[in-house]
N, C-alpha and C positions, 0 to 999 in steps of 0.2 A: 431396410430399417422400417419398423412398424411406426405408423403415424397415428397417434391417438387423437380423437376428436378434441378440439380446443387447443391443440398444439400448433403453433405457427410453423410455417415452412422455414427451413434453414435460410437465413438472410444472405444476400449477396452484398458483401461490404468490401470496400476498397482501402480502408484504413483501420488501424486499431490503436486506441489510446490505452495506456496502462497507468494505473496508480503506481507510485514508486515504492513507498515504505510498506513492507510486509506483503507486497505483490511481486515486485522485481527484486528488491533488496530485503534480505532476511534481517530486518531491523530488530525484531523481538529478541532474537538470539544475541545480537550485539548489545542491546540494552541490558539484558540479564547479566551478561559477562561484565559489563561496565558497572552495573549496580553492585554486583558482588564485590568487585575490587574496591569500589569507593566506600561501601559500607565498612569494609575492614579497615580502611584508613581512618574513617570517622570514629568507629567504635570497634576496636579489636576484639572485645569480648562479646560481640553480637552472637546470636544463636548460630549453630552450625548450618552451613549450606546443605540443603536436602531435608532439613527439618521442616515440619509443617508450618511453623511460624515464619521461618525464613522464606519458604516458597510462596506463602500467601502474601507476604510483604513485597517480594520481588514481582509477583503478578500484579499487585495493586499499583506498583510504580510503572511497570512496562505498559500495562493496559490503560493507565490513566483513568482508573475507576471513578475518581472524583471529578473528572472533566476539566482539569486545569489547562491542558493543551487546547481544548476547544475554546476556552476563555481567551487564550492567547490569539488563536485564529480570529476570534471575534473582536480583537483589539482591546480587550478588557484588562490585559496585563502584558508585560513584555516577555521575551523568550526566557530570560534568566529567572524572572518571577515564577513562571509556570514550572520550571525545572526545580527550583527550590521548594515550591509548594508540594510538588509530588514527592520530593525527598523527605520533607518534614512528615507528610502523612505516612510514608513507608517506615521511617524510623520510629514513629510513634507506635505503629502497628507491630513493629519488632519488639517493642517493650523497652526502648532506650530510656535511660534516666533523663529527666527533664533537660539538663544541660546538654546532653548529647543528642537529644531529639531535635535540636536546632541545627540545620545543615550548615556546615562551614562553606561559605561561598567559593573559596579558592579550590575546594575539593570537588564541588558539584557543578562548577562551570568549566574552567579550562582543563583541569585534570580529568574530569569525567568525559569531556569532549574528546580529549586525546585518546582515552581508553576506548570509547565507543567506536571512534574512527578506526582503531586498530583491528576491530572485529567486523567492520563492514564487509559484506560478501553477498553476491548474487545467489539466489536459489539456483539449483543445478539445472533446472529446465529453461532458464531464461535465455542464455546464449544460443542454444540450438533452436529454440522457438523463434527468436528474432531473426536468425539466419534463414530459417525455413520460410518465414513470412516474406523476407526480402527476395528470396528466390522466386516466390510466387507473385512478386510485383506489388506487395501490400505495403502501403505507407504506415509508418509507426511513429508514435509520439508518447509523451509522458504528461500527465496532469496531476498536480500535487497541491495539498493544502499546507504549503510552507512557502517561505520566501524563495523566489525563483533563483536568485543568484546563489543562495546556499545549496539548493537542490541541484542546480546545474553543476556546481563543484562536486557534490556528492556523486552524481551520476557519472561524471568524468572520472572520478577516482576509482569507481568500481567497474570501469570498462564499458560505459555506455556513451562514449564520445560520438559514435555514429548516429545516435538518436538526437537529431538536431532540434526537433520540436519539443520543447518543454515549457509548460505553462504553470506558473506559480500563482497562488491566491493573491499576492500583492499586485502583480502586473495585470491580472484579470479584473481586479477591482472587487472581488468577492470570492469566498471559498466555496468549494463543493459543500452542499448539493445545489447551490445557486447555479442557474444555467450559464452564467457569464464565463467561467473557466472552460466549460465544455465547448461553448460556441467559439471562444477565442482559439482553442486548440484546433477545432475543425477549420477555422479560417486559415490558420497557419499551414494546415495540411492541404488546403485548397480543395476541400471536399464538403459536401452537404452533410448535415448531421445524420441523416438516414443512411448515408454511405459508410458510417463509421461505427465500429463497436468500441465499447469502453469496458475494460476489465479491471476489477478491483475487489478487495476483500471486505469492504464496508458496504453492507446492505443500504444503509442510510445515505452515506455521502457519495459512494461510487455508483451503485446500482440504481437506486431511485433517482438520484440526481441526473444520471445519464438518460434514463427513460423520460424524465420530465423535459429534458432539453432536446429530445427527439432522436437520440442515439440508440444503438442496439445495446442493451445492458447485458453484461456478463458478470456473474458473481463467482469469484474465485474462492473455493472452499477446500483448502489443502487439508488432507487427512481423510477425506471421504473416499469411498471406492472409486477408482478411475474407470469411467465408461469408455474412454478413448475418443470421445467426441463431446461437444456441448449438448447438454440435455435440458429441455425446457422444464423450469420449476414453476408450476402454476401459482403457488401461494406467493412467491416473490415476484411473479410476472417478469421473469428474467431467465436467460440461459444460465446454466450452471456448469462449471468445470472443476475438477479436482486438481488439475495441473495445467500449466500453460500449453503443453504439447498437444492437448486435445483441440486447441483452436484450429490447427491446420486441417482438421477433418472437413471443415466447411469448404475450403478451397479444393481439397482433393475430391470431394463428392461432386462439386461443381464441374471440375475438369473431367471426371468420369462421365458425368451426364452429357457434357458437350461432345465427348468422343463417341458416346453411343449414338447421339443424334447425327454426328457426322458420318 
């Protein structure tokens, strides 16, 4: 492997922390499916799925373009409030008449929640990657910007019961990118921050937050060409992977190096 000047050597880490939503769990797909079903219940005459207007509104909702979820994380609104605010913005963007642009709470709370839960699923590379890390003796955990009890239930539902370390923003006392949740997760793994990599899809919350807390930052960018190993991204000052399976290359390279030395 060519080592370019300024590229750090591959780290030797003993634990990996993962963001949950849109890193392990394909939440975006579940949100889009639930959004589509709930919009139809709220406004049967809404634009067709696949139209530019519908797709833009769905993206606006799932990506939380206006930052309502972050206001919830900051304690400025409650969970229901952020959900209804996102729905209102999306319905308005869809062009709903004024009366129908006001989200019906019964649709966008319990009904939406049941719908989105029915679509929860892990990305295909999650289970084999976690198993591969365990075989290599690597400790794993989850760090998330949501209530820990809710996320624990979510993780158990999608088959992550074996990942016992899960830190939510409420129990850590602050959300990512604050150092608190990263350090609490390292404490629960019984590892120093420098011994732990943190993998997530958010450059701000996961990558820069992890780096500031002293962890090894790994930016997950699904959809990019897969190099088969973590690649140093100098502009982000972080390692970059296109899929989780690339992570195991670190331990495989380390094992090969030790065998050569032996």
